[in-house]
C-alpha positions in Angstrom: 0.1 0.0 0.0 2.8 2.4 0.8 4.2 2.0 -2.7 0.8 2.9 -4.2 0.7 6.1 -2.0 4.2 7.2 -3.2 3.5 6.3 -6.8 -0.2 6.5 -7.4 0.4 6.5 -11.2 3.1 3.7 -11.2 0.8 1.0 -12.4 -0.4 2.9 -15.5 3.1 3.6 -16.8 4.2 1.4 -19.6 7.2 -0.6 -18.2 8.6 -0.9 -21.7 9.0 2.8 -22.3 12.3 4.5 -21.5 10.8 8.0 -21.3 7.7 9.4 -19.7 4.9 10.4 -22.0 2.7 13.5 -21.8 0.0 11.5 -20.2 2.5 10.2 -17.5 3.4 13.8 -16.7 -0.2 14.8 -16.3 -0.8 11.8 -14.0 2.3 12.8 -12.1 1.0 16.4 -11.6 -2.5 15.1 -10.6 -0.9 12.7 -8.1 1.0 15.6 -6.4 -1.8 18.3 -6.7 -1.8 18.8 -2.9 2.0 19.6 -2.9 1.7 21.7 -6.0 -1.3 23.7 -4.6 0.5 24.3 -1.3 3.7 25.5 -2.9 1.8 27.8 -5.2 -0.2 29.2 -2.2 3.0 29.6 -0.3 4.6 31.6 -3.2 1.6 33.9 -3.2 2.0 34.4 0.5 5.7 35.2 0.3 5.0 37.6 -2.6 2.4 39.4 -0.5 4.7 39.5 2.5 7.5 40.9 0.4 5.2 43.5 -1.1 4.2 44.6 2.5 7.7 44.6 3.9 9.2 46.3 0.9 6.6 48.8 -0.3 7.1 50.6 -3.6 9.0 53.8 -3.5 7.9 57.4 -4.3 10.2 59.1 -6.7 10.9 62.8 -6.6 12.3 64.2 -9.9 13.9 67.6 -10.5 15.7 69.0 -13.5 18.7 71.4 -13.9 20.1 73.0 -17.0 23.7 73.9 -17.6 23.9 77.6 -18.5 27.2 77.6 -20.3 29.3 80.8 -20.2 30.2 82.6 -23.5 33.0 80.8 -25.2 32.5 77.5 -23.2 31.4 74.6 -25.3 28.6 72.3 -24.0 30.4 69.0 -24.4 29.9 65.6 -23.0 32.9 66.1 -20.7 31.3 69.2 -19.2 28.0 67.5 -18.6 29.8 64.5 -17.0 31.7 66.9 -14.7 28.6 68.5 -13.3 26.8 65.2 -13.1 29.7 63.8 -11.0 29.5 66.9 -8.9 25.8 66.2 -8.1 26.6 62.6 -7.2 29.8 63.5 -5.3 30.3 62.2 -1.6 30.4 65.8 -0.5 27.0 66.7 -1.8 25.5 63.4 -0.5 27.0 64.1 3.0 25.6 67.6 3.0 22.2 66.4 2.1 22.3 63.7 4.9 23.4 66.3 7.4 20.7 68.7 6.4 17.9 66.0 6.6 19.5 64.7 9.7 18.5 67.8 11.5 15.0 66.6 11.7 16.0 63.0 12.6 19.1 61.4 13.8 21.0 60.1 10.7 22.2 56.5 10.7 25.8 55.6 10.0 24.7 54.1 6.7 22.5 57.1 5.7 25.0 58.4 3.2 25.4 55.0 1.4 21.7 54.5 1.4 20.9 57.9 -0.1 23.7 57.3 -2.7 22.0 54.1 -3.9 18.6 55.9 -4.0 19.8 58.9 -6.0 20.4 58.9 -9.7 21.5 61.7 -11.9 21.2 61.4 -15.7 22.3 64.0 -18.3 21.6 64.7 -22.0 24.7 66.0 -23.7 22.8 67.7 -26.5 20.6 69.8 -24.2 22.7 70.0 -21.1 19.7 69.0 -19.0 20.5 67.0 -15.8 17.6 65.0 -14.3 17.8 64.1 -10.5 15.6 61.3 -9.2 15.5 60.4 -5.5 13.5 57.3 -4.3 12.0 57.0 -0.8 9.1 55.1 0.9 8.0 58.5 2.2 6.9 61.2 -0.3 7.9 64.0 1.9 11.4 62.6 2.5 11.8 62.0 -1.3 10.9 65.6 -2.0 13.0 67.1 0.7 16.0 64.9 -0.4 15.7 66.0 -4.0 15.4 69.7 -3.1 18.5 69.3 -1.0 20.4 67.6 -3.7 19.5 70.4 -6.1 20.6 73.1 -3.6 23.8 71.6 -2.7 24.5 70.4 -6.2 24.2 74.0 -7.6 26.6 75.2 -4.8 29.0 72.3 -5.8 28.7 73.4 -9.5 29.5 77.0 -8.6 32.7 75.8 -6.8 33.7 73.6 -9.9 33.1 76.5 -12.2 35.0 79.0 -10.0 37.9 76.7 -9.7 37.9 75.7 -13.4 37.8 79.4 -14.4 40.8 80.3 -12.2 42.8 77.2 -13.4 42.1 78.1 -17.0 43.2 81.7 -16.5 46.4 80.6 -14.7 47.1 78.1 -17.5 46.7 80.8 -20.1 49.2 83.1 -18.3 51.7 80.3 -17.8 51.6 79.5 -21.5 52.8 83.0 -22.2 56.2 81.5 -21.3 56.4 80.6 -25.0 56.8 84.3 -25.8 59.9 84.8 -23.7 62.5 83.5 -26.2 61.1 85.7 -28.9 61.0 88.7 -26.6 64.6 88.0 -25.6 65.7 88.0 -29.3 63.8 91.3 -29.9 65.4 93.0 -26.8 68.9 91.9 -28.1 68.2 93.3 -31.6 67.0 96.5 -30.2 69.9 96.9 -27.9 72.3 96.3 -30.8 70.4 98.9 -32.9 70.8 101.4 -30.2 74.5 100.8 -30.1 74.7 101.5 -33.8 72.7 104.7 -33.5 74.8 105.9 -30.6 78.0 105.3 -32.6 76.5 107.4 -35.4 75.8 110.2 -32.9 79.4 110.6 -31.9 80.2 112.5 -35.0 79.2 116.2 -34.8 78.4 116.2 -38.4 75.9 113.4 -38.0 73.8 115.0 -35.3 70.7 115.2 -37.3 67.1 115.3 -36.2 66.2 112.0 -37.9 68.9 110.1 -36.1 67.9 111.6 -32.7 64.3 110.7 -33.5 65.2 107.0 -34.3 67.3 106.8 -31.0 64.2 108.0 -29.0 61.9 105.5 -30.8 64.4 102.7 -30.2 64.6 103.5 -26.5 60.8 103.4 -26.3 60.6 100.1 -28.0 63.3 98.6 -25.8 61.5 99.9 -22.7 58.2 98.3 -23.9 59.9 95.0 -24.6 61.5 95.0 -21.2 58.3 95.9 -19.6 56.5 93.1 -21.4 59.3 90.6 -20.3 58.9 91.7 -16.7 55.1 91.6 -16.9 55.1 88.1 -18.2 57.8 86.8 -15.8 56.0 88.2 -12.8 52.7 86.8 -14.0 54.1 83.3 -14.5 55.7 83.4 -11.1 52.5 84.6 -9.4 50.3 82.0 -11.4 52.6 79.1 -10.5 52.5 80.1 -6.8 48.7 80.4 -7.0 48.4 77.1 -8.8 50.4 75.3 -6.0 48.0 76.9 -3.5 45.0 75.6 -5.4 46.4 72.1 -5.4 46.5 72.0 -1.7 42.8 73.0 -1.3 40.2 70.3 -1.6 37.8 70.6 -4.5 34.8 70.7 -2.2 36.0 73.6 -0.1 35.2 77.3 -0.6 38.2 79.1 -2.0 39.7 81.7 0.3 38.9 85.4 -0.6 42.7 86.1 -0.9 42.9 83.6 -3.8 39.9 85.0 -5.5 41.3 88.6 -5.2 44.8 87.6 -6.5 43.2 85.8 -9.4 41.1 88.8 -10.3 44.1 91.0 -10.2 46.1 88.7 -12.5 43.1 88.3 -14.8 42.5 92.0 -15.2 46.4 92.6 -15.6 46.4 90.3 -18.6 43.2 91.4 -20.1 41.1 88.4 -18.9 38.3 90.5 -17.5 35.4 88.7 -19.2 33.1 87.4 -16.4 35.7 88.1 -13.7 33.7 88.8 -10.5 34.4 88.4 -6.8 31.6 85.8 -6.6 30.9 83.3 -9.3 27.4 82.3 -10.1 26.4 78.7 -10.4 26.4 77.5 -14.0 23.4 75.3 -13.1 19.8 76.7 -13.4 16.7 75.2 -11.9 14.6 74.0 -14.8 11.8 72.3 -12.8 11.2 72.0 -9.1 11.1 68.4 -7.4 7.8 66.6 -8.3 6.8 63.4 -6.5 5.3 60.6 -8.6 2.9 58.1 -7.1 4.2 54.5 -6.8 2.8 51.8 -8.9 0.9 50.4 -5.9 -1.8 47.9 -6.9 -0.2 47.1 -10.3 3.1 46.2 -8.6 1.2 44.1 -6.0 -0.6 42.1 -8.6 2.6 41.5 -10.6 4.4 40.3 -7.4 1.5 37.9 -6.6 1.5 36.4 -10.1 5.2 36.0 -10.0 5.0 34.4 -6.7 2.2 31.9 -7.8 4.2 31.0 -11.0 7.4 30.4 -9.0 5.7 28.3 -6.4 4.0 26.2 -9.1 7.2 25.5 -11.0 9.0 24.7 -7.8 6.3 22.2 -6.8 6.4 20.5 -10.1 10.2 20.2 -9.9 9.9 18.7 -6.4 7.2 16.2 -7.6 9.5 15.0 -10.4 12.4 14.6 -8.0 10.3 12.6 -5.6 9.0 10.4 -8.4 12.5 9.7 -9.6 13.7 8.9 -6.1 10.9 6.6 -5.2 11.0 4.8 -8.5 14.6 3.8 -8.3 16.4 2.3 -11.3 14.1 0.7 -13.8 14.9 -3.0 -14.6 15.6 -3.8 -18.2 12.5 -5.8 -19.4 12.8 -7.1 -22.9 9.9 -6.2 -25.1 8.1 -9.4 -26.3 8.4 -10.0 -30.0 5.3 -10.8 -31.9 5.1 -14.4 -33.1 
């Protein structure tokens, strides 16, 4: 009797067949319908429990646009730079600290916020989209607003530092002019010596020669002034660049550095956009908007997936039980017709 319980369909299977037929599979499923039903029901219950423990998230979405300065090309590298700034650890930590004023932040708050925040950018339009997920709509909205605020401040620091580094690089590249200036100074000094020799003769003391000597002295003074100007600018730029390298990218630059840069920029004619305070290159395109979670649709999807998974698992277990209980099938020769 026990063998019949374990294999209710065993007697109906052809002992001469090496493989189970479709009818055999159907009888196998009917014989284990209790197990299959229980597993499918358990899958539905597990899916319902998971949906309850891990509810769908609200998503707060905001958009920023890169307001490129005149002469600055809107490239993929520029978009990637500001996108990285919005996702930087400094911005994430600032957002956690700000939100933590209302509730004590956990040690893993920064890591959790980082995984729940995504920033995407379109190179062609320069639009950056910020999305923050949270089980609470208010938390999602506040976090997105904080990311926007601190991200714009981070972009301002990036733009400020980039502008200073670009101007310093331009001044230091003027080093290439020094060899040519040196040659011009030497030629002008040689020309002055020739003119002075001509002026030694009383008969050659003419007004044209005197005028040429004056013009040569003016040109020489201008060349030497240009040499000194570039040399001092390069020296000051190198010193300022070394100071910048020692300052973290997330820190506000000291006012002394900003003032020294502005003075250098004006001295070399780089006055376009030079101000004591740089504006953020990011502009708010749309305020954070919270979207409703899928809710019922997601719950139904989870229940269906749980039912299907439980059903397949039960069928697989039934097959394993049949194979184990059946054991190796003896080789029975098929009778030959007479």
